Structure formats: structure tokens, C-alpha cells
C-alpha positions in Angstrom: -10.1 -94.7 2.2 -12.6 -96.3 4.6 -15.1 -99.0 3.8 -18.1 -97.9 1.8 -21.2 -100.0 1.6 -23.6 -99.6 -1.4 -26.8 -101.5 -2.2 -26.5 -103.6 -5.3 -29.5 -105.3 -7.0 -29.0 -108.6 -8.7 -30.5 -109.4 -12.0 -30.8 -112.4 -14.3 -28.4 -112.3 -17.1 -29.0 -115.5 -19.3 -28.0 -118.5 -17.1 -26.2 -116.3 -14.7 -26.9 -113.6 -12.1 -25.3 -110.2 -12.5 -24.7 -107.2 -10.3 -24.4 -103.6 -11.5 -21.7 -101.6 -9.7 -22.9 -98.1 -9.0 -21.1 -95.5 -11.3 -19.8 -93.5 -8.3 -18.0 -96.6 -7.1 -16.8 -97.6 -10.5 -15.2 -94.1 -11.0 -13.3 -94.4 -7.7 -12.0 -97.7 -8.6 -11.4 -96.8 -12.3 -13.6 -99.6 -13.6 -15.0 -99.6 -17.1 -17.3 -101.9 -19.1 -15.4 -104.9 -20.1 -12.8 -104.7 -17.2 -12.2 -108.1 -15.5 -12.6 -108.5 -11.7 -12.5 -111.5 -9.3 -15.1 -112.6 -7.1 -13.7 -114.3 -4.1 -15.7 -116.2 -1.4 -14.8 -115.2 2.1 -16.3 -116.0 5.5 -17.8 -112.5 5.4 -19.3 -112.8 1.9 -18.2 -112.1 -1.6 -15.2 -109.9 -2.2 -14.8 -108.2 -5.5 -11.3 -107.4 -6.4 -9.2 -106.2 -9.5 -8.4 -109.4 -11.7 -5.0 -110.6 -10.9 -3.6 -112.9 -13.6 -0.7 -113.8 -11.5 -3.0 -115.1 -8.7 -5.0 -117.0 -11.2 -2.0 -118.6 -12.8 -0.9 -119.6 -9.2 -4.2 -121.1 -8.3 -4.2 -123.1 -11.6 -0.7 -124.5 -10.9 -1.7 -125.4 -7.4 -4.8 -127.2 -8.6 -2.8 -129.0 -11.2 -0.2 -130.1 -8.6 -3.0 -131.3 -6.2 -4.3 -133.5 -9.1 -0.7 -134.8 -9.9 0.4 -135.6 -6.5 -2.5 -136.7 -4.4 -0.6 -139.1 -2.0 1.6 -136.4 -0.3 -1.5 -134.2 0.3 -3.2 -137.1 2.0 -0.3 -137.8 4.2 -0.2 -134.1 5.2 -3.8 -134.2 6.1 -3.3 -136.7 8.8 
């Protein structure tokens, strides 16, 4: 399937901003209310992707390791 772009309007939702995914796109990607997705910052913009708990666990472990072992990282940066 090729890339398809659709306009999405942002709305205020409490203290956040929310976007509504068009129903046609939600059907194609089997998305339903309550499903979890990831918003990933890229150089091109924001990528929405199915939630990947394995990726989230790996990112949490990497963050914990960075806090626990700051010296080796500083040496690697030079």
C-alpha cells in the first residue's frame, strides 16, 4: 500500500491536543476507540504507529541504563 495523506484537525482536549483519525483510515489499519498507538517524533514530522510494548520496554531499560551508568556514556561521546 502506498502512502496516503489525509488532513486531520487538532482539537483541545483538557490540557492536551487531540487528533481524530478519519474513519476510512482507522478501518484500513484496524484501529478502534481505546486502541493504543505511539506518536514518534521524526525529522519529517510525527509518525503514528501501532503501540509496541516491546519497544517501550526497551526504551525504558535504555533510559534506566543511561541514568545508572553516566560515565561510560560521557567517554563514548568524546
